[in-house]
N, C-alpha and C positions, 0 to 999 in steps of 0.2 A: 749702133745696132748689127750694123757689119759686122761689129767683132764678136759683138755675141756670137752671135749666127758660124762665124767661123770659132769661135771656144769652142760653142757646142760641136760642130760635125771634127774638129780634131780631134776632140775629148770623147768624145761617145762615137759619132758613128764611124770616126776612123780606126777604132778599137775593134779589132775583126775578133778578138774572143768576144768582150761585154759583149759584142751583136749578139754573137753565138750565145751566149748566157741568157741573154736579154731578152731573144728570139724564143726560147725552149722555154722559159720561164712565164712569159707573158703569156704565148700561146696557150702554153699547157694549163696556166691560172687561170684563163677564159674558158676554157673546155672543163677543169676541174669547179669554175664558180656557175658554168652551165648545167654541169651536173647534177652539183649540189640545190642551185636556184628550183631547176623543178624539179628534183626531190619536195624541196620543199612547200614547191607548191602544188604537189598531190598528197601533202599528206598534213596534219592539224597541228598544230603547235608543240600539242602535248607528245604526239607520236613521233613528233621532229628530235624531239630536247630528248628522249627515251632511245632515239636513235645517238644521237651524238654522247650522248652518258657513254653506251655501252665504248664506242670509239674512243673517248676520253680515257678509258681506263688500259685500250689496248696503245693510248699515246703514252699514258701515265708509265706504263712496262717498258716501254721501248724506255725513256729515261732513264730506269733504275735500270735498263739489259745495256744500254752506253759505256759500258766502262771504260771501251775505248774511246771516246770522245770525239767526236765529228770534226770538231775545232782543231782537236793536235790531231788526228790523223791527217788534213789538211794541212796543217804549218808543218810537220816532220815530212813529209811526204815532197815536199814545197823543198824542203831542206836536204832532199834525198837522204836520211834515214831509213834503212830497211827494217821499219818495226811494223809497218802493216801486216803480216799473217800473224803476228803475235799478238794485234787486241783486236785482230779479226775471231782467234779462240776466243777470246776470255768475253768481249762480249754476245758470242753468237750461243754460249754455253748458256751465259747468263739468260740470252732470248728463250733457250728450251724449257726454262727454271719456271720463265713467266708463263710460255706456255702451258704447261703442268699445273700451275699452278689458276689460274684462270679457268683453265679446264674443269678442273675438278672442282673446285671452290664456288665457283658461278655457272659454273655447268654451260658456257659459254663457248666452245670450240672455235669460232666465228672470230670471237674477239682476241682468240691468241695467238690466230693464226695471223691474224690482221699488226699485233707485237712484234711475230716475225719478221713481217713483211716491212711493217717497218726501219727498223735495226738493220735490214739488209740491204734497205733502199739506202738510209742514212751512213752507213758505211763505205759502199762504192762511191756514191755522192762525191765523200769527203775525197776519196784516191783520186779519180779524179781530174775530180779540182785540184785538187797537189800536185800533180801531174801536169795541170795546166794546159789537156786535152778536151779544149769549150767546147769543140763540136760533136767528140764523143757525148762528152754529159748534155748536150741538148738532143742528139740520137734519144738516150736514154730516160730523159726529162719526160719528151714528147713520145714516147712508146706506151711507159708507165700511165699517162695521164688519156690518151685513146683505149686502152684497153680501161682502163676507172669507167669513160660511159660507157662503151660497150658493155664488158661483164657488169656491170653495177647496176645500170639499165636495163641488160638482159635478165641478169635474176630476179632484181624486182618483180618485172612481167610474169615469171615461171614462180616464183614461189614468196612474193610480196614481200615487205620491207624484211624479212630472215633473210632475204639473200643478197640485200646489198655490201653487207658486211662482207660475206664469201665472197662478193666480186674486187670489193677494194685487196685482198688479200691475194685474191691471185693474179691482180694487174701487176702486181714486183716477179712476176716471173723471170720477165729479160734481167731486171739486176739481181736474180739470186745466178743466173748462170753466169755474169760476171764474177760475182762475187766468187766463187769454183775456182773461176783464169785467174782472179788475184789475189788468192789465198794460196794456191801453188808458185805463187813468182819468188816468193820469197821464205826463209826459213824462222822457223820459231825460234825468236830467240828472247830468253826473259830479261837475259842481263843487261838489254839496250834498256831495260822497263825504269833501272836504279836511277841511272843521272838523270832522268829526267821523271823520278815520280812525282816530282813538287808540281812542274809545271802540266801532267797528267794527270795530280789531282785536284790540282785545282781546278781545270778543264772541267773533269767530270764534275765538282761538285756543284762549278757555275751550271751546267748543263742541264745537270739535272734540278736545280732550284727553278734553273728556267723552264722548264720542262715542266714543272710540278706548277708554275703559272700558269702555263699553256694548257693544263688539265685542272687544278685542284679549284678554279672557280668554275667552272660544269657539275666537277664533284661534290661540291657544298651547294650549289642553285639547286638541285633533283633532289635531295631529300631533305631540303630545308624551306625553299622557295617552290618547288614541284616543277614537274617537269615544261607544261604549257609555258609560266615564265623560262628556263630554258630553252625553248625554241625559238622564244624570240631574244632573246639574248645572245644566243649564238648564232643568227642569222645578223643581228646587228654584227659583230664577232666575224663574221664570213664578209663584210664590207670592208671593215676595218683593214682584214686582211688584204683584200684586193685593191684597197687607196695604199696599200703601204707595199705592191708589187716592185714596184719600178726599184726601193731603197735596196728589196728584200735580193735582185737582182746584181745590185752594184756593191751589194755587201760580199758575195760569192765570187765577184771579181776580182776585189779588192783587199784581201783575208790572203790567196797567196804570192799579189804583190805587197803587201805589205810586210810579210813574212819575208818576202826578200828584197825591198830597201828600196823597189822602184816608186819612182815618186809616183804623184796622184793628186794630187791640191784642185786641179781643173776640175777634176771630176768628180772632188767632192763639192765644190763650190756650185755645180750643176744641178746637183742632185738637190740638196736645200732648195735652188729656186727652184723644180717642182714640184715638190713635195708641199711647196705656198700652193703652187696652180691648183692643186690636187686638195688639200685642205679646203679651196675655195669652192671647190665644184662637190666636194664634198658638203659642206653648210647648204648649196643653194638649189641644187639639184638631185641630187642624191634621194632625200626622201620621200619627194613627188615619184619617183620608179618605185619608191615602196608602197603606196597608194594603190599604183595601178597596178604591181604585178604580183603582191602579197596583201590582198586584203583582210586575209585574215592575222595576218600580225600587224598588227595598229599599236602594238606597243613597243616593235622595234624604233618605227619612225625618228621621234625624240635622243632615242640612243644612240644611231647613225651620226643623227647631226652634233651630239655631243663627244661620240669617238673621232670623229673627225677633226676635231681642235687637237687630238693627241699627234698627228700623224706629223707633223714639222718636229717637234721633244723627241719623237720615237726617231722620227730621221736622223737627228744629230746623235742622240745614244749609239746609234748601230753606225755610224761613220767612225765614234771613236773606239768604240769596242775592237771595230776590226784593226784602228790600232794598236791599241793596246795589246791587242791577242798576237798580232803579228811581233811585238817587242816580249813576247811570253811573260809579260806583266797582266795574265791576268788576276791577279788578287783584286784588283780594280773594278771591273765585271761581274768580277765573282760578289763582292761586298754590293753593290747596285741588287745584281738579281736575289740575295737572301733579303735586302730590308726592302724590297717588293714584294718576294711572297708573304713578308708575315705583315706587310700592308693592305694588300690583297684578301687574306684571311681575313684580317680584322673589321678591314672594311664591307667585304661582302656579307658578314655577319651582320654587320650592326647598319647597314644605310641598306644593305637589300631585304627586308623584314617591312622596313619603315618606307623607303621609295623607290622598291622596285628595278624596274630594267631601268631607267631614268639613276639612279644613286648607283648601280653597280656602272654604268657608264662613263661617272665621274669619276671613281676609283680608277678607272683603268687612264682615265688623261693624268691623274694626279701620277701616277704612276710612271709614266711614263716622261711626265715631265719633271720627276726628280730624278731619275734615271740620267737625265741629260746634262743637268746641269749640275750634277756630283761629278760626272765624266769629264765635262768642260774645265771646273774647276781643280782634276787630278789632272786634267792635261796641261795647263797653267803651272802649275804649282811644280811640273815633274822639266818644263822646259825651263823655269826659276833656278833651278839644281845647277 
């Protein structure tokens, strides 16, 4: 027991960078969770589902626009390749096109502005992490989350549900300031893209596939199964995101380390142990919280218990993804995301109409399990070569 605590203290508490990321992401996620849980408590499942639907459209536009994949930016920044402004330019032009399309065809300026905010947020955070400026990262993340709380709820009271997305879009103003500064620090040089196009394209396709996986589920549910089911599913998915929060923090810390070839075995082991503890809590305690706080979202209770079973394989998948991306072997991660997207679409269309929210939850667990098994096998295969 004493050795276990010592390992935890040395490998988690003793890492200032990890603590900075962890503090920002955990506190930020708590603020974000409070915001969304408060909004969910004020709305019925159908209206909440409609809100999530348009935010998902903005998220999909972000993934399409991020031609300068966030993973590629982090890796090349860590390797001191001056490619930031080039990828910034490509991505922001794509974001401007997305803004125009969403505004013209969906008549939703709010969702279009949110898509641009998502892009700026991702690009800036990727560069900051690549430079290992973890304290600066924490300040940026916390400022954005606090603005989400203030502007999102404030504009909700002023303009009702229509003000929420505008509040979210405005919360990215601090990142926009950093975006302009970072853009001016390196020159645009498209020649840097050619020798790295394989890794950049693989990462873009991988990010796009993963982004579709995070958005297409909601885009499928709304027209096929209705906004009410989407509302229940979205609340369950939000809980899963909260439970995966620690793993997400570790991933952001590990990726630049993996890219630099720095050892981090102990951190990985402790991360898996913590994911097991969170799984147990998710299965046993969290559903009772839903009964108490969100009595309208009764279908989310069982889905949360089921999704909790995906935390351990999801953690394993993320840890191996960091390893492969740090080695610039993104094709393995790309394969998992592509297959997962196909399974998600097929699974949601088949199981959703039959089993509802519970069926969708089992599809998510199956996807996370597949990803962890495949990446584990690929890692062993590379080691044997």
